[in-house]
N, C-alpha and C positions, 0 to 999 in steps of 0.2 A: 787686193791680190788674192787669187784663188789658190789655196794650198791645203795639203794634208801634212800633218806633223806627227810622226811616231815618237814614242818615248817609252821608257820602262825596261829597255834591254840592259844587259850586263853580264857579268861573270857569275856563274852559279855552279855548285857541285852537282854531280849526278844524283837524281832523286829530288832535287830542289824545285822551287817554283818561282815564276815571275808573272807579272801582270803587265802586258803591253797595252798602251793607249794610242789611239789614232784620233787626233783632234782636227776638225775642219775649220777653216777660216775663209771668209769671203763667199761662202755658199752654204746652202742648207742641206745637211747630210741626209735628212729624212727622205729626200727625193731620189736617193741613190741606193742601189745594192752596194754592199761593202765586202771586200775580200781581204784576207790576210794571205800573203804569199811569202815564200822564203827562197833564198838562193845561197847555196853553199859554194865554196871555191871549186871551180872546175865543173860545176853542175848547172843544169838549166833551172830557171825559176819555176817553182811548183806551187800549186794551190794548197793551202793548209786548211782554210775554212772560209766560208762565205755566208753572209746573212742577208736576208731580204730587206727591202726598204722598211717594211713595217716591223721587222723583227720576228715575224710569225713563224719563220722556219730558217734552218741553217743546214749546211752540208759540211762534212769533214772528210779530209783525206784519211785513208785507212791508218796511216801512221799517227794521226791525231786523235782518232776516236778513243774515248774513254780517258784521255789525258788532258786535252785542250777544250776550252769552252769559249765560244764567241758570244758577245752580247753587245747591245747598243743602248745608249741613252740619248734619244733624239733631242730631248730638252737641253742636254749639255753639248749637243752636236759632236758626240764622241762615240767611238766604237772601241771595245776592249777585246783582248785575247788573253785568257788565263791559261798559263802553261804550268802543268803539274807533272810530277814524275819525270822530270827532264832527263834525257839521255845524251851522251856525247854526239850522237848522230843528229840531234836537233840543232847543233851548232850551225848558224847561218845568219845572214842579214835578213831581217823580217821587214816586209813592206806591207803597208795597207794601200788599197786602191779603191776607186769608186767607179761605178758604172750606172748610167741612167737607164739603160735598157732600150729596147728589149734584148735580152741575151739568153743563152742556154744556161740558166742559173745553176742547174744541177751539176754542170761540169766544173764549176769553180775554176775556169781557165783564165790565166793571165791575159790572154789575147782579147778577152771581152771587156777588160777594164782599161779606161783611158785617162784616168786622173790618178797620179801616183805620188806617194810621199817619198822622202829621201832614204828611209830605212833606219832600222835600229839593230845593232849587233847583239846577238845572243850567243854566248859561249858557255858550253857545258863541259866542265873539266874539273878533275880533282887536283 
C-alpha cells in the first residue's frame, strides 16, 4: 500500500518548536518532490515549504521563512519540517504530499501534488 504518514504534531506554547516527519511506505520518496502544506479552519490549504527530489533546493512561504526548515533523508524515506518560533497563527493541520513532476516547483502549490498523507495537527496556544 502506497502511503505517506505524518507525525510530530501536538500542542505547543508560542515561541516553541516542533519537528514534523513524513514517512513514505510502498514507494521510494527520492523519486518525488515533497511539500508540506497546512490548512487552518475556514481557510484554504496553503503551501508552507517544498523540497526537490534531490534535496538540492527548497522554497518557503513568506510566513515560514526564517522559522521553518525542510529537509529530507532519502535513505530513511522520510522528509522533515522543523518548526521554530511558533505563533498562534501557525495552528493548522499540516500535510505532506508528493509529486513526481514535472511541476512548477517554485510555486509550492497543493494543486501540483497528488499523493497526500492524512495530516497532523499543530496547535500553538498558551
